[in-house]
N, CA, C and O atoms as a GROMACS GRO file, in nm:
protein
  556
    1MET      N    1  11.737   2.175   9.135
    1MET     CA    2  11.684   2.300   9.188
    1MET      C    3  11.702   2.417   9.085
    1MET      O    4  11.669   2.532   9.114
    2ASP      N    5  11.754   2.384   8.970
    2ASP     CA    6  11.764   2.492   8.868
    2ASP      C    7  11.628   2.550   8.833
    2ASP      O    8  11.613   2.668   8.804
    3GLY      N    9  11.526   2.460   8.838
    3GLY     CA   10  11.388   2.509   8.808
    3GLY      C   11  11.344   2.609   8.917
    3GLY      O   12  11.277   2.708   8.889
    4LEU      N   13  11.381   2.583   9.034
    4LEU     CA   14  11.345   2.677   9.145
    4LEU      C   15  11.408   2.811   9.122
    4LEU      O   16  11.343   2.915   9.135
    5VAL      N   17  11.536   2.809   9.087
    5VAL     CA   18  11.610   2.934   9.070
    5VAL      C   19  11.549   3.011   8.950
    5VAL      O   20  11.532   3.133   8.959
    6ARG      N   21  11.517   2.943   8.841
    6ARG     CA   22  11.458   3.013   8.730
    6ARG      C   23  11.320   3.067   8.760
    6ARG      O   24  11.287   3.180   8.724
    7TRP      N   25  11.235   2.984   8.828
    7TRP     CA   26  11.104   3.026   8.861
    7TRP      C   27  11.103   3.146   8.961
    7TRP      O   28  11.024   3.239   8.946
    8LEU      N   29  11.190   3.140   9.062
    8LEU     CA   30  11.201   3.245   9.155
    8LEU      C   31  11.252   3.375   9.092
    8LEU      O   32  11.208   3.484   9.130
    9SER      N   33  11.339   3.365   9.000
    9SER     CA   34  11.390   3.477   8.922
    9SER      C   35  11.284   3.548   8.844
    9SER      O   36  11.283   3.670   8.834
   10VAL      N   37  11.191   3.469   8.787
   10VAL     CA   38  11.078   3.529   8.711
   10VAL      C   39  10.985   3.603   8.809
   10VAL      O   40  10.936   3.712   8.779
   11GLN      N   41  10.963   3.545   8.925
   11GLN     CA   42  10.875   3.616   9.025
   11GLN      C   43  10.937   3.750   9.066
   11GLN      O   44  10.867   3.850   9.079
   12LEU      N   45  11.065   3.749   9.087
   12LEU     CA   46  11.135   3.873   9.124
   12LEU      C   47  11.131   3.970   9.014
   12LEU      O   48  11.111   4.089   9.040
   13ASP      N   49  11.149   3.925   8.887
   13ASP     CA   50  11.136   4.011   8.769
   13ASP      C   51  10.999   4.079   8.768
   13ASP      O   52  10.989   4.199   8.743
   14GLU      N   53  10.896   4.003   8.795
   14GLU     CA   54  10.759   4.055   8.793
   14GLU      C   55  10.744   4.161   8.907
   14GLU      O   56  10.682   4.265   8.885
   15ASP      N   57  10.796   4.136   9.022
   15ASP     CA   58  10.784   4.231   9.134
   15ASP      C   59  10.858   4.357   9.093
   15ASP      O   60  10.809   4.467   9.114
   16GLU      N   61  10.974   4.342   9.035
   16GLU     CA   62  11.050   4.459   8.992
   16GLU      C   63  10.974   4.542   8.885
   16GLU      O   64  10.974   4.665   8.888
   17ARG      N   65  10.912   4.471   8.790
   17ARG     CA   66  10.836   4.545   8.686
   17ARG      C   67  10.725   4.625   8.746
   17ARG      O   68  10.702   4.738   8.705
   18ILE      N   69  10.656   4.568   8.842
   18ILE     CA   70  10.547   4.637   8.904
   18ILE      C   71  10.598   4.759   8.984
   18ILE      O   72  10.541   4.868   8.976
   19ALA      N   73  10.706   4.738   9.060
   19ALA     CA   74  10.756   4.847   9.142
   19ALA      C   75  10.808   4.963   9.059
   19ALA      O   76  10.792   5.079   9.096
   20LYS      N   77  10.874   4.929   8.942
   20LYS     CA   78  10.926   5.034   8.858
   20LYS      C   79  10.819   5.109   8.786
   20LYS      O   80  10.841   5.223   8.745
   21ALA      N   81  10.702   5.050   8.770
   21ALA     CA   82  10.589   5.116   8.703
   21ALA      C   83  10.518   5.215   8.796
   21ALA      O   84  10.445   5.302   8.750
   22ALA      N   85  10.538   5.202   8.923
   22ALA     CA   86  10.475   5.288   9.020
   22ALA      C   87  10.555   5.416   9.044
   22ALA      O   88  10.675   5.418   9.016
   23PRO      N   89  10.494   5.522   9.093
   23PRO     CA   90  10.570   5.643   9.123
   23PRO      C   91  10.673   5.611   9.233
   23PRO      O   92  10.645   5.531   9.322
   24PRO      N   93  10.791   5.674   9.227
   24PRO     CA   94  10.894   5.639   9.315
   24PRO      C   95  10.865   5.683   9.459
   24PRO      O   96  10.784   5.772   9.482
   25GLY      N   97  10.930   5.620   9.555
   25GLY     CA   98  10.918   5.654   9.696
   25GLY      C   99  11.025   5.751   9.736
   25GLY      O  100  11.102   5.797   9.652
   26PRO      N  101  11.034   5.782   9.860
   26PRO     CA  102  10.947   5.731   9.968
   26PRO      C  103  10.809   5.798   9.957
   26PRO      O  104  10.794   5.911   9.912
   27TRP      N  105  10.710   5.719  10.002
   27TRP     CA  106  10.572   5.770  10.002
   27TRP      C  107  10.543   5.827  10.137
   27TRP      O  108  10.606   5.792  10.236
   28SER      N  109  10.446   5.917  10.140
   28SER     CA  110  10.398   5.972  10.271
   28SER      C  111  10.252   6.011  10.257
   28SER      O  112  10.194   6.005  10.149
   29MET      N  113  10.196   6.050  10.366
   29MET     CA  114  10.054   6.093  10.368
   29MET      C  115  10.049   6.241  10.348
   29MET      O  116  10.116   6.314  10.421
   30ASP      N  117   9.971   6.290  10.251
   30ASP     CA  118   9.956   6.436  10.238
   30ASP      C  119   9.836   6.484  10.320
   30ASP      O  120   9.763   6.405  10.378
   31GLY      N  121   9.818   6.618  10.321
   31GLY     CA  122   9.714   6.679  10.404
   31GLY      C  123   9.573   6.647  10.361
   31GLY      O  124   9.480   6.665  10.439
   32ALA      N  125   9.555   6.599  10.239
   32ALA     CA  126   9.423   6.564  10.184
   32ALA      C  127   9.386   6.419  10.212
   32ALA      O  128   9.277   6.375  10.176
   33GLY      N  129   9.471   6.346  10.274
   33GLY     CA  130   9.452   6.205  10.303
   33GLY      C  131   9.488   6.112  10.189
   33GLY      O  132   9.445   5.996  10.184
   34SER      N  133   9.570   6.165  10.096
   34SER     CA  134   9.618   6.077   9.988
   34SER      C  135   9.761   6.033  10.017
   34SER      O  136   9.833   6.098  10.092
   35VAL      N  137   9.801   5.922   9.958
   35VAL     CA  138   9.942   5.886   9.965
   35VAL      C  139  10.011   5.962   9.852
   35VAL      O  140   9.968   5.962   9.737
   36ALA      N  141  10.123   6.030   9.894
   36ALA     CA  142  10.196   6.111   9.802
   36ALA      C  143  10.337   6.059   9.777
   36ALA      O  144  10.395   5.998   9.867
   37ASP      N  145  10.392   6.081   9.663
   37ASP     CA  146  10.531   6.038   9.637
   37ASP      C  147  10.632   6.146   9.689
   37ASP      O  148  10.592   6.246   9.749
   38ALA      N  149  10.759   6.122   9.663
   38ALA     CA  150  10.861   6.210   9.718
   38ALA      C  151  10.848   6.352   9.669
   38ALA      O  152  10.891   6.444   9.738
   39ASP      N  153  10.789   6.374   9.553
   39ASP     CA  154  10.772   6.508   9.500
   39ASP      C  155  10.635   6.574   9.540
   39ASP      O  156  10.604   6.685   9.498
   40GLY      N  157  10.558   6.502   9.620
   40GLY     CA  158  10.427   6.554   9.663
   40GLY      C  159  10.314   6.522   9.570
   40GLY      O  160  10.202   6.570   9.589
   41GLY      N  161  10.341   6.443   9.467
   41GLY     CA  162  10.234   6.406   9.373
   41GLY      C  163  10.152   6.296   9.432
   41GLY      O  164  10.204   6.210   9.504
   42ARG      N  165  10.019   6.296   9.402
   42ARG     CA  166   9.938   6.192   9.456
   42ARG      C  167   9.969   6.055   9.391
   42ARG      O  168   9.973   6.042   9.269
   43VAL      N  169   9.991   5.957   9.473
   43VAL     CA  170  10.013   5.819   9.429
   43VAL      C  171   9.884   5.739   9.442
   43VAL      O  172   9.840   5.671   9.350
   44ILE      N  173   9.828   5.750   9.558
   44ILE     CA  174   9.701   5.681   9.587
   44ILE      C  175   9.605   5.784   9.646
   44ILE      O  176   9.633   5.838   9.753
   45PRO      N  177   9.494   5.815   9.580
   45PRO     CA  178   9.410   5.919   9.632
   45PRO      C  179   9.340   5.871   9.764
   45PRO      O  180   9.338   5.752   9.796
   46SER      N  181   9.285   5.967   9.836
   46SER     CA  182   9.212   5.931   9.955
   46SER      C  183   9.100   5.835   9.912
   46SER      O  184   9.069   5.823   9.794
   47VAL      N  185   9.044   5.771  10.005
   47VAL     CA  186   8.939   5.670   9.977
   47VAL      C  187   8.837   5.722   9.881
   47VAL      O  188   8.782   5.649   9.799
   48GLY      N  189   8.813   5.855   9.893
   48GLY     CA  190   8.726   5.924   9.798
   48GLY      C  191   8.585   5.941   9.841
   48GLY      O  192   8.539   5.878   9.937
   49GLY      N  193   8.515   6.026   9.771
   49GLY     CA  194   8.376   6.048   9.803
   49GLY      C  195   8.361   6.132   9.927
   49GLY      O  196   8.460   6.173   9.989
   50ALA      N  197   8.238   6.156   9.963
   50ALA     CA  198   8.210   6.236  10.080
   50ALA      C  199   8.111   6.155  10.170
   50ALA      O  200   8.020   6.087  10.122
   51LEU      N  201   8.132   6.166  10.293
   51LEU     CA  202   8.043   6.103  10.389
   51LEU      C  203   7.996   6.213  10.486
   51LEU      O  204   8.073   6.266  10.566
   52ASP      N  205   7.865   6.246  10.475
   52ASP     CA  206   7.806   6.356  10.554
   52ASP      C  207   7.887   6.488  10.530
   52ASP      O  208   7.914   6.565  10.622
   53GLY      N  209   7.923   6.508  10.400
   53GLY     CA  210   7.996   6.634  10.367
   53GLY      C  211   8.140   6.635  10.399
   53GLY      O  212   8.207   6.736  10.378
   54ARG      N  213   8.193   6.528  10.449
   54ARG     CA  214   8.336   6.519  10.484
   54ARG      C  215   8.407   6.429  10.384
   54ARG      O  216   8.350   6.330  10.338
   55VAL      N  217   8.532   6.464  10.350
   55VAL     CA  218   8.610   6.382  10.258
   55VAL      C  219   8.654   6.257  10.332
   55VAL      O  220   8.709   6.266  10.441
   56THR      N  221   8.633   6.144  10.275
   56THR     CA  222   8.678   6.016  10.331
   56THR      C  223   8.831   6.004  10.310
   56THR      O  224   8.885   6.022  10.201
   57ARG      N  225   8.896   5.974  10.422
   57ARG     CA  226   9.044   5.963  10.416
   57ARG      C  227   9.088   5.819  10.440
   57ARG      O  228   9.012   5.736  10.491
   58TRP      N  229   9.214   5.791  10.402
   58TRP     CA  230   9.269   5.662  10.441
   58TRP      C  231   9.273   5.657  10.593
   58TRP      O  232   9.303   5.758  10.656
   59PRO      N  233   9.244   5.545  10.651
   59PRO     CA  234   9.249   5.529  10.795
   59PRO      C  235   9.396   5.535  10.842
   59PRO      O  236   9.485   5.476  10.780
   60GLU      N  237   9.417   5.604  10.950
   60GLU     CA  238   9.551   5.604  11.004
   60GLU      C  239   9.568   5.468  11.076
   60GLU      O  240   9.470   5.408  11.118
   61GLY      N  241   9.686   5.423  11.090
   61GLY     CA  242   9.713   5.300  11.158
   61GLY      C  243   9.772   5.192  11.069
   61GLY      O  244   9.845   5.222  10.975
   62PRO      N  245   9.739   5.066  11.100
   62PRO     CA  246   9.806   4.954  11.029
   62PRO      C  247   9.793   4.956  10.883
   62PRO      O  248   9.891   4.928  10.814
   63VAL      N  249   9.676   4.990  10.826
   63VAL     CA  250   9.658   4.982  10.676
   63VAL      C  251   9.751   5.081  10.606
   63VAL      O  252   9.829   5.044  10.518
   64ILE      N  253   9.740   5.211  10.648
   64ILE     CA  254   9.821   5.308  10.581
   64ILE      C  255   9.971   5.290  10.614
   64ILE      O  256  10.057   5.318  10.530
   65ASP      N  257  10.000   5.245  10.734
   65ASP     CA  258  10.141   5.216  10.767
   65ASP      C  259  10.196   5.112  10.672
   65ASP      O  260  10.311   5.121  10.629
   66HIS      N  261  10.115   5.012  10.640
   66HIS     CA  262  10.159   4.904  10.549
   66HIS      C  263  10.184   4.961  10.409
   66HIS      O  264  10.288   4.936  10.347
   67VAL      N  265  10.086   5.038  10.360
   67VAL     CA  266  10.101   5.104  10.225
   67VAL      C  267  10.226   5.186  10.219
   67VAL      O  268  10.306   5.173  10.127
   68LEU      N  269  10.242   5.271  10.317
   68LEU     CA  270  10.356   5.363  10.316
   68LEU      C  271  10.491   5.290  10.328
   68LEU      O  272  10.593   5.336  10.277
   69GLY      N  273  10.490   5.174  10.397
   69GLY     CA  274  10.614   5.099  10.420
   69GLY      C  275  10.652   5.015  10.301
   69GLY      O  276  10.762   4.960  10.298
   70HIS      N  277  10.565   5.003  10.201
   70HIS     CA  278  10.596   4.920  10.084
   70HIS      C  279  10.603   5.006   9.955
   70HIS      O  280  10.551   4.965   9.851
   71ASP      N  281  10.666   5.121   9.963
   71ASP     CA  282  10.681   5.200   9.843
   71ASP      C  283  10.779   5.132   9.752
   71ASP      O  284  10.854   5.043   9.793
   72PRO      N  285  10.778   5.174   9.623
   72PRO     CA  286  10.862   5.104   9.524
   72PRO      C  287  11.010   5.102   9.556
   72PRO      O  288  11.078   5.004   9.522
   73ALA      N  289  11.065   5.204   9.620
   73ALA     CA  290  11.202   5.207   9.650
   73ALA      C  291  11.243   5.094   9.749
   73ALA      O  292  11.347   5.028   9.735
   74ARG      N  293  11.153   5.076   9.850
   74ARG     CA  294  11.182   4.966   9.944
   74ARG      C  295  11.165   4.831   9.876
   74ARG      O  296  11.248   4.743   9.899
   75VAL      N  297  11.062   4.809   9.794
   75VAL     CA  298  11.041   4.685   9.725
   75VAL      C  299  11.163   4.653   9.639
   75VAL      O  300  11.210   4.539   9.638
   76LEU      N  301  11.214   4.751   9.567
   76LEU     CA  302  11.331   4.730   9.480
   76LEU      C  303  11.453   4.685   9.561
   76LEU      O  304  11.529   4.600   9.517
   77ARG      N  305  11.472   4.744   9.682
   77ARG     CA  306  11.586   4.704   9.769
   77ARG      C  307  11.568   4.564   9.817
   77ARG      O  308  11.665   4.490   9.832
   78GLU      N  309  11.442   4.525   9.843
   78GLU     CA  310  11.406   4.387   9.893
   78GLU      C  311  11.439   4.290   9.778
   78GLU      O  312  11.501   4.186   9.801
   79ILE      N  313  11.398   4.322   9.654
   79ILE     CA  314  11.422   4.234   9.538
   79ILE      C  315  11.574   4.218   9.519
   79ILE      O  316  11.620   4.107   9.493
   80GLU      N  317  11.650   4.324   9.533
   80GLU     CA  318  11.794   4.315   9.520
   80GLU      C  319  11.854   4.218   9.624
   80GLU      O  320  11.939   4.135   9.591
   81ALA      N  321  11.808   4.230   9.745
   81ALA     CA  322  11.855   4.139   9.847
   81ALA      C  323  11.818   3.992   9.817
   81ALA      O  324  11.902   3.902   9.830
   82LYS      N  325  11.698   3.970   9.778
   82LYS     CA  326  11.649   3.834   9.743
   82LYS      C  327  11.733   3.774   9.628
   82LYS      O  328  11.772   3.657   9.630
   83ARG      N  329  11.757   3.860   9.530
   83ARG     CA  330  11.838   3.815   9.411
   83ARG      C  331  11.980   3.774   9.460
   83ARG      O  332  12.036   3.676   9.412
   84ALA      N  333  12.034   3.846   9.553
   84ALA     CA  334  12.167   3.815   9.603
   84ALA      C  335  12.172   3.680   9.672
   84ALA      O  336  12.267   3.603   9.656
   85ILE      N  337  12.068   3.652   9.749
   85ILE     CA  338  12.055   3.521   9.816
   85ILE      C  339  12.046   3.410   9.713
   85ILE      O  340  12.115   3.309   9.726
   86VAL      N  341  11.962   3.428   9.610
   86VAL     CA  342  11.944   3.327   9.506
   86VAL      C  343  12.072   3.305   9.435
   86VAL      O  344  12.110   3.191   9.408
   87ALA      N  345  12.144   3.415   9.402
   87ALA     CA  346  12.271   3.404   9.328
   87ALA      C  347  12.377   3.325   9.406
   87ALA      O  348  12.451   3.244   9.351
   88ARG      N  349  12.381   3.353   9.538
   88ARG     CA  350  12.477   3.281   9.626
   88ARG      C  351  12.445   3.133   9.632
   88ARG      O  352  12.534   3.048   9.630
   89TYR      N  353  12.314   3.104   9.641
   89TYR     CA  354  12.273   2.962   9.644
   89TYR      C  355  12.310   2.895   9.507
   89TYR      O  356  12.363   2.784   9.506
   90ASP      N  357  12.283   2.961   9.398
   90ASP     CA  358  12.313   2.904   9.267
   90ASP      C  359  12.460   2.878   9.251
   90ASP      O  360  12.499   2.772   9.203
   91PHE      N  361  12.541   2.972   9.291
   91PHE     CA  362  12.688   2.950   9.288
   91PHE      C  363  12.731   2.839   9.374
   91PHE      O  364  12.806   2.753   9.329
   92ALA      N  365  12.686   2.835   9.501
   92ALA     CA  366  12.733   2.733   9.597
   92ALA      C  367  12.692   2.591   9.549
   92ALA      O  368  12.769   2.496   9.559
   93SER      N  369  12.570   2.581   9.499
   93SER     CA  370  12.524   2.441   9.456
   93SER      C  371  12.604   2.401   9.330
   93SER      O  372  12.638   2.284   9.315
   94LYS      N  373  12.633   2.489   9.243
   94LYS     CA  374  12.709   2.453   9.120
   94LYS      C  375  12.854   2.421   9.160
   94LYS      O  376  12.915   2.330   9.103
   95GLU      N  377  12.909   2.493   9.256
   95GLU     CA  378  13.047   2.468   9.298
   95GLU      C  379  13.057   2.333   9.369
   95GLU      O  380  13.156   2.262   9.354
   96ALA      N  381  12.956   2.299   9.448
   96ALA     CA  382  12.955   2.167   9.509
   96ALA      C  383  12.952   2.056   9.405
   96ALA      O  384  13.025   1.958   9.416
   97VAL      N  385  12.869   2.070   9.304
   97VAL     CA  386  12.864   1.973   9.198
   97VAL      C  387  12.998   1.962   9.125
   97VAL      O  388  13.049   1.853   9.099
   98ARG      N  389  13.055   2.082   9.091
   98ARG     CA  390  13.182   2.085   9.014
   98ARG      C  391  13.289   2.013   9.089
   98ARG      O  392  13.362   1.933   9.032
   99LEU      N  393  13.302   2.042   9.224
   99LEU     CA  394  13.402   1.976   9.305
   99LEU      C  395  13.381   1.825   9.313
   99LEU      O  396  13.475   1.746   9.301
  100ALA      N  397  13.254   1.785   9.333
  100ALA     CA  398  13.223   1.640   9.342
  100ALA      C  399  13.261   1.573   9.212
  100ALA      O  400  13.319   1.465   9.218
  101LEU      N  401  13.233   1.627   9.096
  101LEU     CA  402  13.265   1.571   8.969
  101LEU      C  403  13.415   1.560   8.944
  101LEU      O  404  13.464   1.471   8.874
  102ALA      N  405  13.488   1.657   9.007
  102ALA     CA  406  13.635   1.657   8.994
  102ALA      C  407  13.698   1.570   9.099
  102ALA      O  408  13.821   1.564   9.107
  103GLY      N  409  13.619   1.502   9.180
  103GLY     CA  410  13.676   1.414   9.285
  103GLY      C  411  13.743   1.489   9.400
  103GLY      O  412  13.826   1.433   9.472
  104GLU      N  413  13.708   1.612   9.417
  104GLU     CA  414  13.765   1.695   9.522
  104GLU      C  415  13.670   1.697   9.643
  104GLU      O  416  13.553   1.660   9.630
  105ASP      N  417  13.718   1.740   9.760
  105ASP     CA  418  13.641   1.748   9.877
  105ASP      C  419  13.541   1.860   9.861
  105ASP      O  420  13.582   1.975   9.845
  106ASP      N  421  13.413   1.832   9.864
  106ASP     CA  422  13.307   1.927   9.845
  106ASP      C  423  13.222   1.947   9.970
  106ASP      O  424  13.119   2.014   9.962
  107ALA      N  425  13.260   1.893  10.084
  107ALA     CA  426  13.178   1.894  10.204
  107ALA      C  427  13.132   2.037  10.246
  107ALA      O  428  13.016   2.061  10.279
  108VAL      N  429  13.227   2.125  10.242
  108VAL     CA  430  13.192   2.266  10.285
  108VAL      C  431  13.092   2.328  10.193
  108VAL      O  432  12.995   2.389  10.238
  109TRP      N  433  13.114   2.311  10.059
  109TRP     CA  434  13.022   2.364   9.962
  109TRP      C  435  12.887   2.303   9.968
  109TRP      O  436  12.787   2.371   9.942
  110VAL      N  437  12.880   2.174  10.002
  110VAL     CA  438  12.752   2.106  10.014
  110VAL      C  439  12.676   2.164  10.135
  110VAL      O  440  12.555   2.184  10.130
  111GLN      N  441  12.749   2.189  10.242
  111GLN     CA  442  12.680   2.249  10.360
  111GLN      C  443  12.638   2.391  10.330
  111GLN      O  444  12.528   2.431  10.369
  112VAL      N  445  12.720   2.468  10.264
  112VAL     CA  446  12.684   2.606  10.227
  112VAL      C  447  12.561   2.603  10.138
  112VAL      O  448  12.466   2.677  10.160
  113ALA      N  449  12.564   2.521  10.039
  113ALA     CA  450  12.453   2.513   9.944
  113ALA      C  451  12.328   2.468  10.010
  113ALA      O  452  12.220   2.516   9.976
  114GLY      N  453  12.340   2.374  10.105
  114GLY     CA  454  12.221   2.326  10.178
  114GLY      C  455  12.158   2.440  10.264
  114GLY      O  456  12.036   2.457  10.265
  115ALA      N  457  12.241   2.514  10.332
  115ALA     CA  458  12.192   2.626  10.412
  115ALA      C  459  12.122   2.735  10.327
  115ALA      O  460  12.015   2.786  10.361
  116LEU      N  461  12.189   2.766  10.212
  116LEU     CA  462  12.129   2.866  10.126
  116LEU      C  463  12.001   2.811  10.058
  116LEU      O  464  11.906   2.886  10.035
  117GLN      N  465  12.000   2.682  10.026
  117GLN     CA  466  11.876   2.625   9.970
  117GLN      C  467  11.756   2.646  10.067
  117GLN      O  468  11.646   2.677  10.023
  118SER      N  469  11.780   2.629  10.198
  118SER     CA  470  11.674   2.649  10.292
  118SER      C  471  11.623   2.792  10.283
  118SER      O  472  11.502   2.816  10.292
  119CYS      N  473  11.711   2.884  10.266
  119CYS     CA  474  11.675   3.025  10.255
  119CYS      C  475  11.596   3.051  10.125
  119CYS      O  476  11.494   3.121  10.126
  120VAL      N  477  11.644   2.995  10.015
  120VAL     CA  478  11.578   3.012   9.887
  120VAL      C  479  11.438   2.950   9.889
  120VAL      O  480  11.344   3.007   9.833
  121LEU      N  481  11.424   2.836   9.951
  121LEU     CA  482  11.291   2.774   9.965
  121LEU      C  483  11.195   2.862  10.044
  121LEU      O  484  11.076   2.870  10.012
  122CYS      N  485  11.244   2.927  10.143
  122CYS     CA  486  11.163   3.026  10.223
  122CYS      C  487  11.121   3.144  10.133
  122CYS      O  488  11.006   3.188  10.136
  123LEU      N  489  11.215   3.193  10.054
  123LEU     CA  490  11.185   3.302   9.963
  123LEU      C  491  11.077   3.263   9.859
  123LEU      O  492  10.987   3.341   9.826
  124ALA      N  493  11.091   3.143   9.811
  124ALA     CA  494  10.992   3.097   9.705
  124ALA      C  495  10.860   3.082   9.768
  124ALA      O  496  10.760   3.105   9.701
  125ALA      N  497  10.850   3.046   9.897
  125ALA     CA  498  10.718   3.024   9.964
  125ALA      C  499  10.638   3.154   9.966
  125ALA      O  500  10.515   3.151   9.975
  126ILE      N  501  10.708   3.268   9.958
  126ILE     CA  502  10.634   3.394   9.952
  126ILE      C  503  10.540   3.399   9.830
  126ILE      O  504  10.436   3.463   9.835
  127TYR      N  505  10.576   3.332   9.723
  127TYR     CA  506  10.505   3.330   9.597
  127TYR      C  507  10.422   3.205   9.573
  127TYR      O  508  10.388   3.173   9.459
  128ALA      N  509  10.390   3.132   9.683
  128ALA     CA  510  10.323   3.007   9.666
  128ALA      C  511  10.189   3.018   9.596
  128ALA      O  512  10.138   2.920   9.542
  129ASP      N  513  10.132   3.135   9.596
  129ASP     CA  514  10.001   3.151   9.534
  129ASP      C  515  10.018   3.177   9.381
  129ASP      O  516   9.916   3.188   9.312
  130ARG      N  517  10.134   3.188   9.328
  130ARG     CA  518  10.155   3.214   9.186
  130ARG      C  519  10.173   3.087   9.108
  130ARG      O  520  10.224   2.987   9.158
  131PRO      N  521  10.126   3.093   8.976
  131PRO     CA  522  10.139   2.974   8.892
  131PRO      C  523  10.287   2.923   8.885
  131PRO      O  524  10.381   3.002   8.877
  132GLY      N  525  10.301   2.795   8.889
  132GLY     CA  526  10.428   2.731   8.875
  132GLY      C  527  10.494   2.692   9.003
  132GLY      O  528  10.595   2.621   9.001
  133TYR      N  529  10.441   2.737   9.119
  133TYR     CA  530  10.498   2.701   9.247
  133TYR      C  531  10.473   2.550   9.270
  133TYR      O  532  10.364   2.500   9.244
  134ARG      N  533  10.572   2.481   9.316
  134ARG     CA  534  10.565   2.338   9.337
  134ARG      C  535  10.555   2.307   9.487
  134ARG      O  536  10.623   2.369   9.569
  135ASP      N  537  10.470   2.210   9.521
  135ASP     CA  538  10.463   2.168   9.661
  135ASP      C  539  10.595   2.120   9.719
  135ASP      O  540  10.618   2.136   9.839
  136GLU      N  541  10.681   2.061   9.637
  136GLU     CA  542  10.806   2.006   9.693
  136GLU      C  543  10.902   2.122   9.732
  136GLU      O  544  11.004   2.098   9.797
  137TRP      N  545  10.870   2.244   9.695
  137TRP     CA  546  10.951   2.360   9.731
  137TRP      C  547  10.912   2.413   9.870
  137TRP      O  548  10.980   2.501   9.922
  138LYS      N  549  10.808   2.364   9.930
  138LYS     CA  550  10.768   2.415  10.063
  138LYS      C  551  10.883   2.393  10.160
  138LYS      O  552  10.941   2.284  10.164
  139PRO      N  553  10.915   2.491  10.234
  139PRO     CA  554  11.027   2.480  10.331
  139PRO      C  555  10.995   2.385  10.440
  139PRO      O  556  11.077   2.364  10.530
   0.00000   0.00000   0.00000
């Protein structure tokens, strides 16, 4: 499963790169219908153009709620949490192998690694549409 850990780490690095390139959050809706960053600067303009002389705005409701809820600050916190799960899995699986090779009782570490592996497989499934994802990683 080292390949899974490496591949998932690359996906998280890419998400982090994208989030850090965007204006920081929290994002909100400004009076002109644009998504604004914490300093009031426009992050995402209103849909744009005019319809019968009116400025077209982002629709209120699920679409804008989704955009506002996924600002870079939140995405970076999510990446940090995912990395912590991957690191715990990596440590537990290596500890189980180390104990087994030393002839020591590794049952607890095998169980811990197995539980964390299930979590990591679920995290990897988020990126199933990206190159390198393997069908054997499906949870």
